[in-house]
N, C-alpha and C positions, 0 to 999 in steps of 0.2 A: 381556115387560116386566120391569122391575127393581123390586124392593121390598127395602128393608133387612130382614133377617131377625132383627135384634137390636133391641130397643126402645131408644128414646132415654131419657136420664136422666129420672126422674120429677120432677114438680114444675114450677113456672113456669120459663120460659126465662130464663136469666141473661145478663148481658153477657159473662161469661166463657165460657159455652157458645157464644154467638154468634160469638166470636172464637177459639174453640178450633181449633188446628191439627189437621187430619185428614190422616194419612199413608196414602195408598192404595197397597196392594200387590196386584199381579195374581198370582193363584194359577195355577201350572202344575206340571208334573212335573219341572222342571229342578232340579238340585242347588243352583243359586244362589238358589232361592226361600228357603231357610232363612237365608241370609246377608242377603238383602234384608229379610226379615221381622224378624229380630233387630235389624237396624239401625233399622227403622221403630219397633219397640217401644221400643228404648232412647231414641231421639229423642223419641218421644211421652211417655215417662215423665219425661224430664228437662225437657221444655218444657210439661208440663201438657196435652199433646195426646191424641189418640186414633188408633187404627189402624182402617182399613177394609180389608176383603178382598174382592176381586172374583174370582169363578170364572165363566169363560165356557164354556158347553157348545157345542162346535163342531157345526155341522150334520152329520147323517149322510149317507152316500153312497147309501143305498138308499131314497130318498124316494118311489119308485114303489110300494113295498111298505108301504102305510100302517099295517097292523097291526104289522108288524115294526118299522117306524120308531117308532111310538108306544111299543112295549115298550122299545126301545133308549133312547128319550128318558126314559122313566120310570126306567130303570136308571141312566142318566147323572145324572139329577137326584138320585137317592138317593146315588150315589157323591159327587156334589158336596157334598151336605149333610153326609155323613160326613167328608169331607176338611176342610170348613170348620169343623166342630165340633172336630176334633182341633187344627187350627191356632188356633182360638179359645181352647182351653185353654192353648196355648203363650203366646198374647198376654196372657191374664189372669195367667198365672204371672209374666210380666215386668213388665207395666204395672199390674196390679191393676184394670184396667177391661175391660169387655166390648168387643170390636170391633164395628163395623158390618159386616154380612155382605150381600153382593150376589151373586145368581146370575142370570146372563143367558144367553140363547141366541143364537148367531150367530157372526160373525167376531170374533175376540178384539180386534183393533185397532179395528174399527168400534164394538163394544160399549163398549170403554174410552173412546173419544172421546165417545160418546153419554152415558155415565154422567157424565163430567166436565162436559159441557154441562148436564146436568139437575141436578146436585148442586153448587151453589155453595159448600157447606161443605167440599168436598174442596180442600185447599190445597197438597199436595205429592204428586207421584207418585214412588214409590220402586221402582226396578227393579234386579235383580241381573244383572250382566253375566257371560255365559259366558266361561270361560277356555280352552275347547278350540279346536281348529283351525277349527270351524265358525263362529266369530265370537261377538260379544256377544249375539246373539239378535235376532229379527225386530222386536220392539217398540223396542229400543234403536236398532237400525239405522234404523228409520223416524223416530223422534223426534229423532235427532241428524242426520238428513238433511232431506229435503223435508217431513217431518211436523212440524218444529219450529214452523212457522207456525200449526199447528192446536192447539198445546199452550198452553193458557191459564193454566197453573200451572207452578211450578218443577219440574224433573225432577232427581231425585237418582239417579245411577247408582252402584251399589255393586259393586266388584269381587267376583266370585263366589268367589274363592279366599281371602278374608279369614277369619282364625280368630276365635273368640269373644273372645279376649284383644285382638286388634287392633281389633275392633269396640268393645269396652269402652273402649279407649284413645282412640278418635276421636269418641266420642259424648258 
């Protein structure tokens, strides 16, 4: 299951908080993650929005070895938390606000779709496109193809080769 690992802002909910744009970035090991994250942070800062980060732990291959699987899952959870904490520091440095952090287990695409369905506050999905010969990436390929019908929010695709200066200029 998914729970945000960063607290919401203290105090009573305001109209501004209810309409605040939430820019969701899916965390992976790709080089274009940094570009997508910076774009989302700059847009959130300039629009009074907030960034959310989703890290999906993909299922292991050795499910018949329960003890080994549990140890691997625990190690993956620890790694996910460390990665998210590092990225959260980057988000705070750019936006001045804490991001909402989500850790889920399962297929990345399925968990992303489930999170977007469960969290109506998420308003924009930001993905970085790969620039290599393997293509833009599986999530972008899915959401710009047959998966577009399942996407209930706007999708922003950021070219993975943009520099910080280019991102600053377009946000």
